C-alpha positions as CSV (number, residue, x, y, z in Angstrom):
1,X,-77.2,-143.6,-132.4
2,X,-76.1,-142.5,-135.9
3,X,-77.1,-138.9,-135.2
4,X,-75.2,-138.8,-131.9
5,X,-72.1,-140.2,-133.6
6,X,-72.4,-137.7,-136.5
7,X,-72.6,-134.9,-134.0
8,X,-69.5,-136.1,-132.2
9,X,-67.6,-136.5,-135.4
10,X,-68.7,-133.1,-136.7
11,X,-67.9,-131.3,-133.5
12,X,-64.5,-132.9,-133.5
13,X,-64.0,-131.7,-137.0
14,X,-65.0,-128.2,-135.9
15,X,-62.5,-128.3,-133.0
16,X,-59.7,-129.5,-135.3
17,X,-60.5,-126.9,-137.9
18,X,-60.5,-124.2,-135.2
19,X,-57.1,-125.4,-134.0
20,X,-55.4,-125.4,-137.4
21,X,-53.3,-122.4,-138.5
22,X,-53.3,-121.0,-142.0
23,X,-50.6,-123.4,-143.2
24,X,-52.8,-126.5,-142.5
25,X,-56.1,-127.0,-144.4
26,X,-58.9,-128.9,-142.8
27,X,-62.2,-128.8,-144.6
28,X,-64.1,-131.8,-143.2
29,X,-67.6,-130.9,-142.0
30,X,-70.8,-132.7,-140.9
31,X,-71.7,-133.0,-144.6
32,X,-68.9,-135.4,-145.0
33,X,-70.6,-137.9,-142.6
34,X,-74.2,-137.1,-143.3
35,X,-74.9,-140.1,-145.6
36,X,-72.5,-142.5,-143.9
37,X,-73.7,-145.8,-142.5
38,X,-73.4,-146.5,-138.8
39,X,-70.3,-148.6,-139.3
40,X,-68.6,-145.9,-141.4
41,X,-69.4,-143.2,-138.9
42,X,-68.1,-145.4,-136.1
43,X,-64.8,-145.9,-137.9
44,X,-64.4,-142.1,-138.2
45,X,-65.4,-141.6,-134.6
46,X,-62.9,-144.3,-133.5
47,X,-60.1,-142.1,-135.0
48,X,-61.3,-139.1,-133.1
49,X,-62.0,-140.7,-129.7
50,X,-60.0,-142.3,-127.0
51,X,-63.0,-144.3,-125.7
52,X,-61.9,-147.7,-127.0
53,X,-64.5,-149.5,-124.8
54,X,-67.5,-147.5,-126.1
55,X,-66.4,-148.0,-129.7
56,X,-66.0,-151.7,-129.1
57,X,-69.4,-152.0,-127.5
58,X,-71.1,-150.1,-130.3
59,X,-69.3,-152.2,-132.9
60,X,-70.5,-155.4,-131.2
61,X,-74.0,-154.1,-131.1
62,X,-74.2,-153.1,-134.8
63,X,-75.2,-156.5,-136.2
64,X,-78.1,-156.9,-133.7
65,X,-79.1,-153.3,-134.2
66,X,-79.1,-153.7,-137.9
67,X,-81.2,-156.8,-137.7
68,X,-83.8,-155.0,-135.6
69,X,-83.8,-151.8,-137.6
70,X,-83.9,-153.4,-141.0
71,X,-86.1,-156.4,-140.4
72,X,-88.5,-155.3,-137.6
73,X,-91.1,-154.2,-140.2
74,X,-90.6,-157.4,-142.2
75,X,-91.7,-159.8,-139.5
76,X,-94.4,-161.9,-141.0
77,X,-97.6,-163.0,-139.2
78,X,-96.5,-166.6,-139.2
79,X,-93.4,-165.7,-137.2
80,X,-95.6,-164.3,-134.5
81,X,-97.8,-167.3,-134.6
82,X,-95.0,-169.8,-134.4
83,X,-94.4,-171.3,-131.0
84,X,-91.9,-169.2,-129.1
85,X,-91.1,-167.0,-132.1
86,X,-92.6,-163.7,-131.0
87,X,-91.3,-163.7,-127.5
88,X,-87.7,-164.4,-128.6
89,X,-87.9,-161.7,-131.3
90,X,-89.4,-159.2,-128.9
91,X,-86.9,-159.9,-126.2
92,X,-84.0,-159.5,-128.6
93,X,-85.4,-156.2,-129.8
94,X,-85.8,-155.0,-126.2
95,X,-82.2,-156.1,-125.4
96,X,-80.8,-154.2,-128.4
97,X,-82.9,-151.1,-127.5
98,X,-81.6,-151.1,-123.9
99,X,-78.0,-151.4,-125.0
100,X,-78.3,-148.8,-127.8
101,X,-80.0,-146.4,-125.3
102,X,-77.1,-146.8,-122.9
103,X,-74.5,-146.1,-125.6
104,X,-76.5,-143.2,-126.9
105,X,-76.6,-141.6,-123.5
106,X,-72.8,-141.9,-123.3
107,X,-72.4,-140.4,-126.8
108,X,-74.6,-137.5,-125.9
109,X,-72.5,-136.8,-122.9
110,X,-69.4,-136.8,-125.1
111,X,-71.1,-134.5,-127.6
112,X,-71.8,-132.0,-124.8
113,X,-68.1,-132.2,-123.7
114,X,-67.0,-131.6,-127.3
115,X,-69.4,-128.6,-127.5
116,X,-67.8,-127.2,-124.4
117,X,-64.3,-127.5,-125.9
118,X,-65.5,-125.9,-129.2
119,X,-67.0,-122.9,-127.2
120,X,-63.7,-122.4,-125.3
121,X,-61.8,-122.4,-128.5
122,X,-64.0,-119.7,-129.9
123,X,-63.1,-117.5,-126.9
124,X,-65.0,-114.4,-125.7
């Protein structure tokens, strides 16, 4: 999801830069978001997108996504052996994956649209 958001932000920056005339400087590039966290990239994307619903959905997913991403490898054997522990953890990870995949698909569609706009701005 981070990479798709970075692409959307970077392409938006490219479009803005292409639209500026000589009296307005705009030097933001993908490098400016390359090391940002998901939350930071999402804040930047939010300022560049009109899709309030998608931003809200991603924001709501971030805590669960972070839990899965950062702790998945730290699950200890006793957690899997505890009654009901493993199925709950696995079901939550699956739920987060399904949601994240849906939002990623939407972000990739938006990235393609931004790419089309950037190409049109370049002209023939």
